[in-house]
LUMKOL-751192 format. One record per residue: residue in one letter; z negated, x, y of N, C-alpha, C in turn. Coordinates in steps of 0.001 Angstrom, whole numbers, padded with zeros to 6 digits. Example, Ala and Ser with C-alpha at 12.3 -4.5 7.8 and 13.67 -1.06 7.14 Angstrom:
ATOM  residu      nup    neast   nnorth     caup   caeast  canorth      cup    ceast   cnorth
ATOM       a  -007800   013190  -005690  -007800   012300  -004500  -007800   013200  -003300
ATOM       s  -007080   012850  -002250  -007140   013670  -001060  -007870   012900   000030
***
This chain:
ATOM  residu      nup    neast   nnorth     caup   caeast  canorth      cup    ceast   cnorth
ATOM       x  -003161   016427   181053  -003935   017225   179788  -005278   018017   180210
ATOM       x  -005731   018339   181764  -006810   019221   181738  -008126   018236   180918
ATOM       x  -008015   016827   181107  -009028   016070   180510  -009032   016279   179297
ATOM       x  -007494   015769   178428  -007234   016062   176978  -008344   017487   176854
ATOM       x  -007656   018153   176851  -007846   019552   176270  -009482   020226   176553
ATOM       x  -009751   019731   177708  -011134   020204   177997  -012260   019387   177941
ATOM       x  -012092   018328   177864  -013062   017085   177983  -013042   016345   176811
ATOM       x  -012109   015978   176501  -011870   014823   175193  -011993   015849   173796
ATOM       x  -011530   017212   173398  -011700   017848   172367  -013442   018226   172276
ATOM       x  -013934   018653   173315  -015124   019229   173403  -016238   017880   173152
ATOM       x  -016248   016590   173554  -016827   015824   173551  -016375   014742   171818
ATOM       x  -015728   015337   170659  -015581   014622   169510  -016439   014742   168750
ATOM       x  -017127   014069   168680  -018732   014312   167467  -018846   015664   166562
ATOM       x  -017605   015705   165642  -017585   016744   164706  -017467   018116   165808
ATOM       x  -016537   017958   166553  -016544   019595   167436  -017974   019503   168402
ATOM       x  -018250   018635   169086  -019506   019242   169901  -020697   019395   168775
ATOM       x  -020827   018705   167876  -022176   019761   166951  -021722   020846   166275
ATOM       x  -020567   020896   166346  -020352   022685   165404  -020008   024123   166419
ATOM       x  -019418   023133   167843  -019599   024069   168755  -020557   023989   169927
ATOM       x  -021970   023944   169888  -022355   023578   170974  -022561   024762   171854
ATOM       x  -022512   026002   171649  -022749   027365   172514  -021062   027414   172733
ATOM       x  -020418   026726   172605  -018593   026754   173115  -018848   026659   174724
ATOM       x  -017923   027754   175031  -017784   028187   176306  -016898   027290   176993
ATOM       x  -016053   026034   176557  -015539   024535   177514  -017010   023953   177798
ATOM       x  -016628   022690   178300  -018147   022306   178662  -019188   021472   178192
ATOM       x  -018945   021484   176726  -020046   020804   175986  -021776   021842   176406
ATOM       x  -021416   022589   176640  -022889   023254   177086  -023116   023464   178322
ATOM       x  -022100   022847   179403  -022055   023463   180763  -022284   021871   181713
ATOM       x  -021675   021008   181156  -022056   019512   182163  -023218   019412   181874
ATOM       x  -023913   018774   180592  -024925   017848   180028  -026689   018341   180868
ATOM       x  -026615   019749   181685  -027935   019752   182353  -027639   019548   183649
ATOM       x  -026294   019084   183642  -026128   019012   185717  -025452   018125   185749
ATOM       x  -025408   017915   187181  -024494   016334   187508  -023233   016500   188222
ATOM       x  -022300   015835   187830  -021160   015934   188559  -021078   015203   189648
ATOM       x  -020059   015377   190672  -019894   014308   191430  -019986   012617   191203
ATOM       x  -020468   011933   191360  -020495   010248   191049  -019490   009775   190847
ATOM       x  -018031   009852   191417  -017308   009340   191607  -016160   010254   190581
ATOM       x  -016611   010951   189332  -015943   011390   188491  -016392   010394   187366
ATOM       x  -015475   010334   186600  -015834   009062   185266  -014560   009032   184336
ATOM       x  -014747   009689   183194  -013508   010075   182095  -013526   009161   181067
ATOM       x  -012649   008645   180511  -012500   007800   179730  -011504   007640   178468
ATOM       x  -012345   007407   177204  -011289   007243   176015  -010967   005936   175606
ATOM       x  -009882   005438   175731  -010151   004161   175244  -008453   003385   174615
ATOM       x  -008441   003156   173413  -007299   002966   172343  -006546   001510   173110
ATOM       x  -007029   001030   173648  -006848  -000415   173741  -005643  -000560   174795
ATOM       x  -005060   000855   175338  -003718   000886   176605  -002202   000826   175850
ATOM       x  -001954   000122   176255  -000440   000335   175378   000224   001437   175672
ATOM       x   000606   002402   174851   001641   003257   175044   001733   003786   173825
ATOM       x   001814   005669   173741   001920   006567   172593   000353   006455   171759
ATOM       x  -001050   006433   172809  -001870   006542   172476  -002721   005051   172099
ATOM       x  -002017   003822   172095  -002152   002696   171547  -002759   002379   170199
ATOM       x  -004206   002434   169845  -004919   002111   168621  -005796   001290   168933
ATOM       x  -005483  -000165   168824  -006008  -001261   168874  -007284  -001596   167789
ATOM       x  -007109  -001111   166476  -008363  -000471   165653  -008236   000869   164979
ATOM       x  -009234   001549   164372  -008946   002663   163949  -008939   002967   162632
ATOM       x  -008522   004018   161856  -008344   003999   160197  -009458   003270   159004
ATOM       x  -010838   003035   160043  -011664   002535   159364  -012142   001064   159545
ATOM       x  -011119   000656   160147  -010672  -000633   160592  -011835  -001204   161933
ATOM       x  -012108  -000288   162450  -013229  -000654   163830  -012169  -001207   165082
ATOM       x  -012853  -001746   165912  -012058  -002364   167374  -012109  -001192   167966
ATOM       x  -010798  -000742   168678  -011018   000238   170012  -012162  -000362   171244
ATOM       x  -012507   000599   171507  -013557   000318   172915  -013554   001055   173677
ATOM       x  -013881   000440   174922  -013642   001443   175864  -014896   002899   176326
ATOM       x  -014755   003975   175763  -015873   004720   176059  -015976   006024   177060
ATOM       x  -016778   005689   177375  -016983   006949   178804  -017410   008209   178282
ATOM       x  -016809   008944   178447  -017314   010208   178011  -018437   010830   179068
ATOM       x  -017874   010675   179979  -018830   010835   181522  -018627   009874   182403
ATOM       x  -019870   008949   182253  -019586   008155   183520  -020229   008545   185219
ATOM       x  -019878   007919   185789  -020462   008294   187274  -021063   009755   187322
ATOM       x  -020352   010842   186743  -020786   012221   186575  -021833   012619   185780
ATOM       x  -021975   011609   184605  -023545   011676   183864  -022329   012159   182351
ATOM       x  -022996   012667   181498  -022205   012453   179785  -022874   011676   179807
ATOM       x  -022171   010638   178880  -022608   009158   178462  -022233   009486   177007
ATOM       x  -021043   009414   176654  -021096   009160   175082  -020189   010068   174178
ATOM       x  -020114   009999   173012  -019457   011238   172301  -018370   010252   171392
ATOM       x  -017256   010957   170999  -016695   010001   170254  -016777   010230   168832
ATOM       x  -016523   009235   168229  -017307   008920   166733  -016621   008238   165830
ATOM       x  -016638   008520   164126  -016321   008085   163420  -017437   007295   162858
ATOM       x  -017609   006666   161770  -018575   005590   161090  -019851   006903   160638
ATOM       x  -019044   007948   160426  -020196   009243   159823  -020972   009574   160950
ATOM       x  -020584   010016   161762  -021608   010321   163289  -022231   009687   164115
ATOM       x  -021482   008311   163729  -022378   006753   164219  -023656   006542   163433
ATOM       x  -023210   006757   162762  -024682   006593   161407  -025761   007714   161782
ATOM       x  -025512   009079   161849  -026119   010099   162337  -026731   010144   163202
ATOM       x  -026037   009327   164678  -026650   009090   165871  -027308   007547   166272
ATOM       x  -027733   007359   164831  -028227   005471   164857  -027633   004814   166167
ATOM       x  -026244   004930   165560  -025202   004054   166547  -024943   002948   165277
ATOM       x  -025149   001119   166017  -024412   000190   165017  -023199   000439   164576
ATOM       x  -022258   000772   165392  -020980   000877   165294  -020200   002341   165968
ATOM       x  -019416   002626   165368  -018313   003846   166123  -017938   003482   167281
ATOM       x  -017270   004523   167742  -016733   004380   168876  -015002   004153   168466
ATOM       x  -014541   003813   167816  -013161   003566   167167  -012541   005069   166981
ATOM       x  -012634   006152   166799  -011849   007230   166961  -011756   007793   165557
ATOM       x  -011714   007060   164239  -011446   007533   163625  -009867   007678   163098
ATOM       x  -009485   008336   163017  -008082   008656   162909  -007166   009607   161783
ATOM       x  -005899   009352   160991  -005826   010487   160393  -004341   010354   160315
ATOM       x  -003223   011330   160110  -001997   011394   160539  -001260   010569   159679
ATOM       x  -001423   010459   158746  -000982   009622   157435  -002174   009330   156438
ATOM       x  -001308   008342   155518  -002681   007862   154379  -002987   009225   153538
ATOM       x  -002039   010076   153445  -002797   011185   152843  -003663   012142   153325
ATOM       x  -004089   011982   154893  -004762   012767   155434  -006059   012278   155558
ATOM       x  -007060   012592   155392  -008712   012735   155826  -008972   012066   157527
ATOM       x  -009807   010928   157503  -009688   010426   159088  -011093   011091   159930
ATOM       x  -010004   011998   160598  -010679   013155   161678  -011271   012412   162563
ATOM       x  -011857   012777   163670  -012194   012186   165618  -011273   012439   165915
ATOM       x  -010473   011553   166170  -009367   012001   167477  -009316   010647   168717
ATOM       x  -008685   011378   169520  -008623   010701   171081  -007202   009825   170950
ATOM       x  -007574   008632   171531  -006284   007962   171667  -005960   008116   172814
ATOM       x  -006135   007057   174315  -005692   007430   175494  -007055   007744   176189
ATOM       x  -006992   009262   176772  -008056   009649   177424  -007597   010019   178760
ATOM       x  -008670   009599   179708  -008141   009484   181167  -008978   009804   182154
ATOM       x  -008865   010172   183245  -010117   010325   184048  -009568   009135   185084
ATOM       x  -010977   008543   185127  -010927   006938   186165  -010523   007428   187653
ATOM       x  -009883   006123   187911  -009287   006125   189811  -010682   006492   190301
ATOM       x  -010579   006810   191570  -011273   007197   192739  -011048   006030   193847
ATOM       x  -011303   006554   194959  -011151   005236   196073  -010164   005653   197314
ATOM       x  -009506   006848   197292  -008813   007329   197944  -007332   006922   197856
ATOM       x  -006268   006545   198947  -004959   006357   198534  -004462   007764   198474
ATOM       x  -003230   007563   197782  -002361   008856   197282  -002180   009449   198429
ATOM       x  -001714   008668   199934  -001314   009317   201170  -002756   010116   201528
ATOM       x  -003876   009198   201866  -004573   010072   202570  -005153   011014   201505
ATOM       x  -005147   011370   200348  -005481   012579   199863  -004757   013217   199811
ATOM       x  -003494   013643   199860  -002623   014822   200427  -002798   014848   202132
ATOM       x  -003057   013975   202849  -003289   013983   204043  -004741   015007   204129
ATOM       x  -005376   014927   203514  -006829   015528   203556  -006708   017523   203191
ATOM       x  -005186   017604   202822  -004878   018970   202415  -004525   019349   203674
ATOM       x  -004794   020818   204342  -004183   021102   205084  -003386   022589   204433
ATOM       x  -003442   022667   203521  -002472   024147   202777  -002762   023861   201513
ATOM       x  -001795   023924   200901  -002442   023797   199327  -000775   023850   198335
ATOM       x  -000958   023785   197192   000211   023531   196335  -000149   021971   195520
ATOM       x   001104   021463   195400   000890   020319   194633   001867   020214   193480
ATOM       x   001362   020311   192322   001439   020708   190836   002295   019075   190836
ATOM       x   003407   019177   190486   004237   017840   190295   004219   017304   188493
ATOM       x   004843   018165   188025   004880   017904   186779   004465   019682   185836
ATOM       x   004446   019532   184543   004029   020572   183764   004536   020839   182483
ATOM       x   004815   022113   182065   005559   022337   180384   004279   021867   179485
ATOM       x   003011   022439   179878   001999   022498   178853   000495   022980   179596
ATOM       x  -000171   022865   178866  -001673   023624   179072  -002271   023974   177686
ATOM       x  -003141   024597   178004  -003995   025412   176821  -005374   025932   177229
ATOM       x  -006443   025682   176398  -007640   026258   176527  -008269   027337   175930
ATOM       x  -008404   028468   176492  -009238   029624   175849  -009980   030277   176428
ATOM       x  -010423   031592   177047  -011388   031649   177842  -011361   031144   179202
ATOM       x  -010379   030407   179750  -010271   029532   180902  -009366   028290   180426
ATOM       x  -009181   027578   181310  -008055   026314   181125  -006675   026913   181840
ATOM       x  -005816   026623   181236  -004333   027484   181862  -003491   025711   181975
ATOM       x  -002721   025889   182612  -001890   024721   183083  -000411   025857   183477
ATOM       x   000559   025618   182707   002294   026036   182836   002821   025054   183821
ATOM       x   002987   025083   185022   003377   024114   185879   005269   024080   185443
ATOM       x   005788   023234   185861   007274   022656   185677   007821   023071   187385
ATOM       x   007143   021978   187879   007702   021685   189138   006359   021629   190054
ATOM       x   006729   022314   191116   005535   022484   192117   005861   022778   193639
ATOM       x   005261   022489   194342   005698   022445   196061   004647   022869   196837
ATOM       x   004737   023284   198228   004293   023866   198680   003158   022620   199854
ATOM       x   002339   022476   199920   001849   021050   201038   001024   022409   202467
ATOM       x   001629   021345   203485   001234   021867   204619   000799   021199   205641
ATOM       x  -000178   020863   206072  -000836   020198   206895  -000530   018308   206517
ATOM       x  -000893   018137   205297  -000832   017048   204346   000803   016735   203886
ATOM       x   001860   017200   204203   003136   017201   203727   003900   018054   202647
ATOM       x   004223   017529   201833   005032   018351   201033   006139   018808   201234
ATOM       x   006441   019899   201294   007366   021023   201645   007902   021371   200292
ATOM       x   008917   022867   200489   009545   023241   199809   009473   023510   198165
ATOM       x   010041   023520   197510   009511   024081   195795   009290   025581   196218
ATOM       x   007918   025810   195163   007604   027213   194913   007359   027390   193686
ATOM       x   007824   028507   193330   007554   029010   191523   006336   030087   191621
ATOM       x   005655   028784   190610   004306   029130   189613   004548   029067   188035
ATOM       x   003780   030403   187799   003932   031039   186723   003062   030114   185524
ATOM       x   001668   030054   186428   000349   029360   185748  -000633   029090   186877
ATOM       x  -001510   028310   186655  -002432   027422   187384  -003739   027526   186206
ATOM       x  -004910   027868   186591  -005971   028523   185859  -007508   028440   186440
ATOM       x  -008484   027979   185343  -009572   028113   185973  -010731   028361   184818
ATOM       x  -011940   028230   185331  -012806   028130   184727  -013718   026243   184514
ATOM       x  -013440   025971   183213  -013539   024520   182898  -014365   024105   184010
ATOM       x  -015805   024266   184179  -016957   023952   184885  -016898   023796   186609
ATOM       x  -016358   025405   186284  -015805   025141   188290  -014890   024072   188519
ATOM       x  -013506   024086   187817  -012644   023039   188205  -013192   021921   188269
ATOM       x  -014421   021423   187141  -014815   020055   187318  -015322   020100   188480
ATOM       x  -016508   020996   189011  -017386   020599   189835  -016614   020698   191502
ATOM       x  -015263   021589   191332  -014584   021674   193011  -013546   020774   193126
ATOM       x  -013578   019763   192431  -013152   017869   192642  -013384   017879   193878
ATOM       x  -012495   017412   194990  -012671   017091   195966  -012033   015734   196228
ATOM       x  -011241   015333   195846  -010798   014040   196100  -010171   013498   194952
ATOM       x  -010213   011938   194438  -009694   011542   193812  -008905   010362   194363
ATOM       x  -007737   010220   193761  -007141   009036   194329  -007286   007987   193362
ATOM       x  -006926   006616   194097  -006962   005468   193538  -005865   004610   192756
ATOM       x  -004983   005387   192430  -003516   005053   191419  -004299   006090   190028
ATOM       x  -003914   005793   189203  -003487   006224   187752  -002241   006449   187233
ATOM       x  -002141   007493   186836  -000808   007491   185737  -001352   008128   184452
ATOM       x  -000294   007599   183640  -000144   007746   182272   000647   008260   181923
ATOM       x   000947   009231   180808   001738   010004   180168   001855   009861   178548
ATOM       x   002515   009562   178278   003112   008940   177003   004209   009696   176276
ATOM       x   003844   009972   174762   004851   010908   174044   005322   010117   173164
ATOM       x   006634   010360   172955   007298   009675   171338   006787   010335   170211
ATOM       x   006580   011412   170095   006600   011680   168905   005226   012505   168786
ATOM       x   004194   012384   170101   002955   012773   169306   002804   014297   169908
ATOM       x   001424   014842   170068   001712   016221   170620   000177   016670   170258
ATOM       x  -000969   016217   169816  -002325   016312   169396  -002511   017344   168342
ATOM       x  -003079   018405   167878  -003381   019263   167088  -004873   019058   166965
ATOM       x  -005061   019077   165474  -006441   019168   165179  -006729   019696   163575
ATOM       x  -006992   020453   163321  -007190   021452   161969  -005623   021663   161676
ATOM       x  -005527   020796   160488  -003960   020633   159692  -003524   019649   160016
ATOM       x  -003525   018478   160954  -002800   017747   160967  -002083   017528   162521
ATOM       x  -000899   017508   162810  -000210   018125   163658  -000155   016687   164540
ATOM       x   000643   016561   165649   001849   015488   166474   001090   014320   166375
ATOM       x  -000165   014168   166442  -000631   013121   166485  -000468   011926   167906
ATOM       x  -000135   010683   167908   000327   010127   168911  -000922   009916   169797
ATOM       x  -000688   010379   170736  -001849   010041   172041  -001222   010204   173163
ATOM       x  -002308   009670   174447  -001756   009503   175396  -002792   010105   176664
ATOM       x  -002464   010510   177528  -003866   010996   178779  -002946   010380   180313
ATOM       x  -003898   010761   181108  -003560   010283   182198  -004755   010628   183625
ATOM       x  -004189   010056   184929  -005207   010497   185608  -004430   009796   186656
ATOM       x  -005572   010454   187592  -005249   010205   189188  -004899   011434   189881
ATOM       x  -004115   011138   190914  -003977   012363   191526  -005490   013211   192445
ATOM       x  -005125   014534   191696  -006988   015228   192307  -006642   016110   193436
ATOM       x  -007350   016406   194055  -007487   017760   194983  -008384   018704   194298
ATOM       x  -008199   020141   194039  -009291   020297   193190  -008914   022013   194213
ATOM       x  -010456   022335   194139  -010482   024093   195543  -010526   025246   194589
ATOM       x  -011186   025106   193366  -011861   026117   192997  -010620   026417   191625
ATOM       x  -009125   027102   192251  -008456   027154   191174  -007367   028819   191635
ATOM       x  -007081   029069   190440  -006503   030332   190607  -004745   030224   190341
ATOM       x  -003522   030553   191457  -002698   029813   191105  -002044   031846   191355
ATOM       x  -000987   031851   190197  -000269   033072   190032   001223   032597   189616
***
């Protein structure tokens, strides 16, 4: 959800060029370098609710690295924005909700790529913290907000009793720069009915996912 809301939407080319001064990461990550182990990908070739082997302009799915090894790499484009950027082919992200809707630049399966730590080692590195297992949703406003569904206390690397948390939040750039560990296991979340909204097109089928993360600069309430 974090990758989808904060990174994916910010680097859709139409959004990016109309919100250059937006308070999310469009104007924050570019001049600085993230940790080299952070890569964020959009790829329609992964089986699931984001599976889009070719987009609505007939362009084959390609693996687009929005952020590659800590640096902003590519934007998600359709044929129009590909031409504006002097690219020979778009990233394959032109999608419309139906045949009656215009083709907008939309995500497919967007995820953070795996790291090099085992899940067990990642938990063992946390002396005291909170494990967010599932969530009810997330949104981006002045900050990124995640609404947990199930959460547990971590003590000395072990998952303990459940805890009640109403919200986890943080500024996008601070959250990205405070990622201290990434697991070598990636999990994907699919939606039968879709859930991505852009302009007047609701519930477009997408998928998102990523590894287990340890993040230090986060506010829990």
